[in-house]
C-alpha positions in Angstrom: 0.0 -0.1 0.2 2.8 2.5 0.8 4.2 1.9 -2.7 0.8 2.9 -4.2 0.6 5.9 -1.9 4.2 7.0 -3.1 3.2 6.6 -6.9 0.0 8.3 -6.7 1.5 11.5 -4.7 4.5 11.5 -7.1 2.0 11.7 -10.0 0.1 14.4 -8.1 3.0 16.5 -7.7 4.1 15.8 -11.2 7.5 14.2 -10.4 9.3 11.8 -12.6 10.9 8.7 -11.0 14.1 10.2 -11.5 13.2 13.5 -9.7 11.8 11.7 -6.7 14.7 9.1 -6.3 17.4 11.6 -6.6 19.8 11.2 -3.7 17.6 8.5 -2.0 17.8 5.5 -4.1 18.0 4.2 -7.7 15.3 4.7 -10.1 15.0 1.0 -10.7 14.4 0.4 -6.9 11.9 3.3 -6.7 9.8 1.6 -9.6 9.9 -1.6 -7.9 8.5 0.0 -4.5 5.9 1.6 -6.5 4.9 -1.6 -7.8 5.3 -3.4 -4.6 8.2 -5.6 -6.2 10.7 -5.0 -3.7 11.3 -5.2 0.0 11.8 -1.6 0.9 14.0 -0.3 3.8 12.0 1.8 6.2 14.8 4.5 5.9 14.3 4.9 2.1 10.3 5.0 2.5 10.8 7.8 5.3 12.7 9.7 2.8 10.5 9.4 0.0 7.4 10.3 2.1 9.2 13.1 3.4 10.0 14.4 -0.2 6.4 14.1 -1.0 5.0 15.5 2.0 3.1 12.6 3.1 3.1 10.3 6.3 4.6 6.7 5.9 2.0 5.5 8.3 -1.1 3.8 7.1 -4.4 4.9 8.3 -7.8 3.4 9.1 -10.3 4.6 6.2 -13.4 2.6 7.1 -15.4 5.7 8.2 -14.4 7.9 5.2 -15.2 4.9 3.1 -18.7 4.5 4.7 -19.3 8.2 4.1 -18.2 8.1 0.3 -20.5 5.1 0.0 -23.5 6.8 1.8 -22.9 9.9 -0.5 -22.8 7.9 -3.7 -26.2 6.4 -2.6 -27.7 9.8 -2.1 -26.9 10.4 -5.9 -28.2 7.0 -6.9 -31.4 8.0 -5.5 -31.2 11.5 -6.8 -31.4 13.1 -3.4 -29.0 16.1 -4.5 -30.2 18.5 -1.8 -29.0 15.8 0.8 -25.8 14.9 -1.4 -24.7 18.6 -1.4 -25.1 18.9 2.4 -23.2 15.6 3.0 -20.6 16.9 0.5 -19.5 19.7 2.9 -19.1 17.1 5.6 -17.0 14.7 3.4 -14.8 17.8 2.3 -13.7 18.3 5.9 -12.7 14.6 6.4 -11.0 14.0 2.8 -8.4 16.4 3.6 -6.6 14.1 6.1 -6.9 11.1 3.8 -3.8 9.8 2.2 -4.6 6.4 1.0 -4.6 7.0 -3.0 -7.5 4.3 -3.8 -9.7 6.5 -1.2 -8.8 9.7 -2.8 -9.5 8.5 -6.3 -13.0 7.0 -5.2 -13.7 10.4 -3.8 -12.6 12.2 -7.0 -15.0 9.7 -9.2 -18.0 10.4 -6.8 -17.2 14.1 -7.0 -17.3 13.7 -10.8 -20.8 12.1 -10.5 -21.9 15.0 -8.3 -20.6 17.4 -10.8 -22.2 15.9 -13.8 -25.6 15.5 -12.0 -25.3 19.2 -11.2 -24.4 20.0 -14.7 -21.0 21.7 -13.8 -19.3 20.6 -17.0 -16.0 22.8 -16.6 -15.5 21.3 -13.1 -16.1 18.0 -14.6 -13.7 18.4 -17.3 -10.8 19.5 -15.2 -11.5 16.5 -12.8 -11.7 14.1 -15.7 -8.2 15.3 -16.7 -6.9 14.6 -13.1 -8.3 11.1 -13.1 -6.9 10.2 -16.4 -3.3 10.5 -14.8 -4.1 7.7 -12.4 -6.3 5.6 -14.8 -3.5 2.9 -15.3 -3.4 2.3 -11.5 -7.1 1.9 -10.9 -8.6 -1.3 -9.4 -11.6 -2.8 -11.2 -14.1 -0.8 -8.7 -12.5 2.5 -9.7 -12.3 1.3 -13.4 -16.1 0.6 -13.5 -17.0 3.8 -11.7 -14.7 5.8 -14.2 -16.2 4.3 -17.3 -19.8 4.6 -15.9 -19.3 8.3 -15.2 -17.7 9.0 -18.5 -20.8 7.7 -20.1 -22.7 10.3 -18.2 -20.3 12.9 -19.5 -20.5 11.7 -23.0 -24.0 11.6 -23.2 -24.1 15.2 -22.0 -21.7 16.1 -24.8 -24.0 14.1 -27.2 -21.0 11.9 -28.0 -23.1 8.8 -28.0 -20.7 6.3 -29.5 -18.1 7.2 -27.1 -20.5 6.8 -24.2 -21.5 3.5 -25.5 -17.8 2.6 -25.5 -17.5 3.6 -22.0 -20.3 1.5 -21.0 -18.9 -1.7 -22.7 -15.7 -1.0 -20.8 -17.9 -0.9 -17.6 -20.1 -3.7 -18.3 -16.9 -6.1 -18.9 -16.2 -5.7 -15.1 -19.5 -4.8 -13.6 -20.1 -8.4 -11.8 -16.7 -8.0 -9.9 -17.5 -4.7 -8.4 -20.1 -5.8 -5.9 -22.9 -3.3 -6.8 -26.0 -3.3 -4.9 -29.5 -3.8 -6.7 -30.4 -0.2 -7.0 -26.8 0.5 -8.6 -27.2 -2.4 -11.1 -30.6 -0.9 -12.0 -29.1 2.5 -12.4 -26.5 0.8 -14.7 -29.1 -1.1 -16.9 -31.0 2.1 -17.3 -28.0 4.0 -18.5 -27.3 1.5 -20.9 -30.9 1.6 -22.2 -30.8 5.4 -22.5 -27.5 5.4 -24.4 -28.9 3.0 -26.7 -32.0 5.1 -27.1 -30.1 8.0 -28.2 -28.7 5.7 -30.9 -32.0 4.5 -31.8 -31.3 0.8 -31.1 -34.6 -0.6 -30.2 -33.8 -4.2 -29.1 -31.0 -3.2 -26.4 -33.2 -0.3 -25.3 -36.1 -2.9 -24.4 -33.7 -5.6 -22.9 -32.0 -3.1 -20.5 -35.0 -1.0 -19.7 -36.9 -3.8 -18.7 -34.0 -5.3 -16.6 -33.9 -1.9 -14.8 -37.6 -1.6 -14.3 -37.9 -5.0 -12.7 -35.4 -4.0 -10.0 -36.7 -0.3 -9.6 -40.2 -1.9 -9.1 -38.9 -4.1 -6.6 -37.1 -1.6 -4.9 -40.1 0.8 -5.0 -38.0 3.3 -6.8 -40.9 4.4 -8.7 -39.7 7.7 -10.2 -36.9 5.6 -11.8 -39.5 3.3 -13.0 -41.3 6.0 -14.6 -37.7 6.8 -16.5 -37.9 3.2 -17.8 -41.2 3.2 -19.0 -40.6 6.5 -21.0 -37.7 4.6 -22.6 -39.9 1.8 -23.6 -42.6 4.2 -24.9 -40.0 6.0 -27.2 -38.9 2.5 -28.4 -42.4 1.2 -29.3 -43.2 4.6 -30.9 -40.4 4.2 -33.3 -41.4 0.9 -34.5 -45.2 2.3 -34.7 -46.3 0.2 -31.9 -48.5 2.9 -30.7 -50.6 1.0 -28.1 -47.6 -0.2 -26.3 -46.2 3.3 -26.3 -49.2 4.9 -24.8 -49.5 2.1 -22.0 -45.8 2.8 -21.0 -46.3 6.6 -21.1 -49.6 6.4 -19.1 -47.6 4.2 -16.5 -45.0 6.7 -16.2 -47.5 9.6 -16.0 -49.4 7.8 -13.0 -45.9 7.5 -11.1 -45.1 11.2 -11.9 -48.4 12.5 -10.9 -48.3 10.6 -7.6 -45.0 12.1 -6.7 -45.9 15.5 -8.2 -42.8 15.5 -10.6 -43.6 18.3 -12.9 -40.4 17.5 -15.0 -41.5 14.0 -15.7 -45.1 15.1 -16.3 -43.9 17.4 -19.0 -41.9 14.6 -20.5 -44.6 12.3 -20.4 -47.4 14.7 -22.2 -44.6 15.8 -24.8 -44.2 12.0 -25.7 -48.0 11.4 -25.6 -48.3 14.3 -28.0 -45.7 12.7 -30.4 -47.6 9.4 -30.4 -50.8 11.2 -31.2 -49.2 13.0 -34.1 -47.9 9.6 -35.3 -51.5 8.4 -35.3 -52.6 11.6 -37.2 -54.7 12.5 -34.1 -53.5 16.2 -34.4 -56.0 18.0 -31.9 -55.1 15.6 -29.4 -51.4 15.9 -30.0 -51.9 19.7 -29.7 -53.7 19.2 -26.3 -51.0 16.9 -25.0 -48.2 19.5 -26.1 -50.1 22.4 -24.4 -50.1 20.2 -21.1 -46.3 19.6 -21.4 -46.0 23.3 -21.9 -47.9 24.0 -18.6 -45.8 21.6 -16.6 -42.7 23.1 -18.1 -43.6 26.7 -17.3 -40.9 27.1 -14.6 -38.2 25.1 -16.5 -35.4 26.6 -18.6 -36.4 27.8 -22.2 -34.2 24.9 -23.7 -36.4 22.4 -22.0 -39.5 23.8 -23.9 -38.1 24.3 -27.5 -38.7 20.7 -28.5 -42.4 20.7 -27.4 -42.9 24.1 -29.1 -41.3 23.0 -32.3 -43.8 19.9 -32.2 -46.6 22.0 -31.3 -45.8 24.3 -34.4 -45.7 21.4 -36.7 -49.4 20.2 -35.7 -50.7 23.6 -36.4 -49.1 23.7 -39.8 -50.8 20.0 -40.0 -54.4 21.3 -39.3 -53.8 24.6 -41.2 -53.6 26.7 -38.3 -51.1 28.9 -39.8 -51.5 32.1 -37.7 -51.1 30.1 -34.4 -47.9 28.4 -36.1 -46.6 31.8 -37.2 -47.1 33.3 -33.5 -45.3 30.3 -32.1 -42.5 30.5 -34.6 -42.1 34.4 -34.1 -41.7 33.9 -30.4 -38.6 31.7 -30.6 -36.8 32.6 -34.1 -34.9 35.5 -33.2 -33.3 33.8 -30.0 -32.4 30.8 -32.1 -31.0 32.8 -34.9 -28.6 34.5 -32.3 -27.5 31.4 -30.5 -25.0 28.6 -31.7 -26.4 26.2 -34.2 -28.0 23.2 -32.6 -31.0 21.0 -33.5 -33.7 23.6 -32.9 -31.8 26.0 -35.3 -32.5 23.7 -38.0 -35.9 22.6 -36.8 -37.3 26.1 -36.6 -35.7 27.7 -39.6 -36.9 24.7 -41.7 -40.3 25.4 -40.4 -40.2 29.0 -41.2 -39.3 28.3 -45.1 -42.2 25.8 -45.1 -44.6 28.3 -43.6 -43.6 30.8 -46.0 -43.8 28.4 -48.9 -40.2 29.4 -49.9 -38.6 26.4 -51.3 -35.4 28.2 -52.6 -31.7 27.6 -52.8 -31.4 28.7 -49.4 -34.0 26.2 -48.3 -32.0 23.5 -50.2 -28.8 24.7 -48.5 -30.4 24.6 -45.2 -31.7 20.9 -45.6 -27.9 20.1 -46.8 -26.6 21.3 -43.6 -29.2 19.9 -41.5 -28.9 16.2 -42.9 -25.4 15.6 -41.7 -25.7 17.6 -38.6 -28.6 15.0 -37.3 -26.4 12.3 -38.8 -23.5 13.2 -36.6 -26.1 13.2 -33.7 -27.5 9.8 -34.7 -31.0 11.2 -34.6 -32.2 9.0 -37.5 -35.9 10.0 -37.2 -35.0 13.7 -38.4 -32.1 12.3 -41.0 -35.0 10.6 -42.5 -37.7 13.3 -42.4 -35.3 16.1 -43.8 -33.8 13.8 -46.5 -37.2 12.8 -47.6 -38.0 16.5 -47.5 -35.1 17.4 -49.8 -36.0 14.4 -51.9 -39.4 15.7 -52.6 -38.0 19.2 -53.2 -35.7 17.9 -55.9 -38.6 15.8 -57.5 -40.6 18.7 -57.9 -37.7 20.3 -59.9 -37.4 17.4 -62.0 -34.1 16.7 -60.8 -34.5 12.9 -60.3 -31.0 11.9 -59.7 -30.7 14.0 -56.7 -34.3 13.0 -55.5 -33.2 9.4 -55.9 -30.1 9.9 -53.8 -31.9 11.5 -50.8 -34.9 9.1 -50.8 -32.0 6.4 -50.3 -30.5 8.4 -47.6 -33.9 8.4 -46.0 -34.5 4.8 -46.3 -31.0 4.0 -44.9 -31.7 6.2 -41.9 -34.8 4.3 -41.0 -32.8 0.9 -41.2 -30.6 2.5 -38.2 -33.7 2.4 -36.1 -33.7 -1.3 -34.9 
């Protein structure tokens, strides 16, 4: 253990083997000490520790480990107010800890804390620190590092990297000794990531695994999350009855806990299903209910629902309502960095104005690769088909055929 601590603090202080060993022992001897491959003298250990400013004595870490595990479970249960208060207590204790394994575990749970609070700058600084010690992690630390990197990559919308991290974690998760609730959260994260990639079968597999555990543990808000993922998967394969069943289950749990965020998500998705069924008035009512629940949420959380609501108004020829809703959002969107809503609302603007010009064509040509990169195949298919129709009307049949083919290939990615 002392060798591990020496290696950890040498890296923390940015010292090479040569710099730390100078005047104390040979480089090869220090390397063996760090790898626990040499029987080291007490005198050498004391000198190395003095140079690093640490104690050579081992400490009892049971109390701080218990606190870290309790803190982690607060976050697993999404009790972030409690986790924030408890973090202050942990900070007072962690300063006296010298064990690198415990310190790395603290940093990993701190990464989870930052990510759940959307403190991305702090998360990225901590990730860079953790990467320095990644090669020395035991299986438990490796699991949590890859697990939380998935959370980070999902936030950055880098879903293939997220999935790669999850597979690294999955390879060792059985060796970590997770409790049932942590297993369920891991299964849910697998399902969520596959959902971002429109992979129906693995979503259903992992969401159902997670749902069984959450129901058993009476974690019904988490059960609602699983029902929403299952609803989205069923909607993508046009199984609308099953989608509505899962959304109504999620809504029942959300309403019972007065969870306005999840209620907003449920009504948004119910609107989407109704739209797919060509029940446009019903879809509009659901979208309005969703916005009512989102009234105190950040504007970014409302844009998706407003986009879908605008589309429904166009479908039933309520052009004035569609224009009013579009006008509310368009200036803010045009003055923001290009994101999915930039393309959604601008395309709607051209459709409303019935201006199918070269600028409209160029916009679609920008939008399609944007959504391809995001793996949002629904919109790749939708906008490719729209561009194909545009070319068809201009008798540009070769270009039309190309984009119909892209639309069909996009739909094949939803499986």
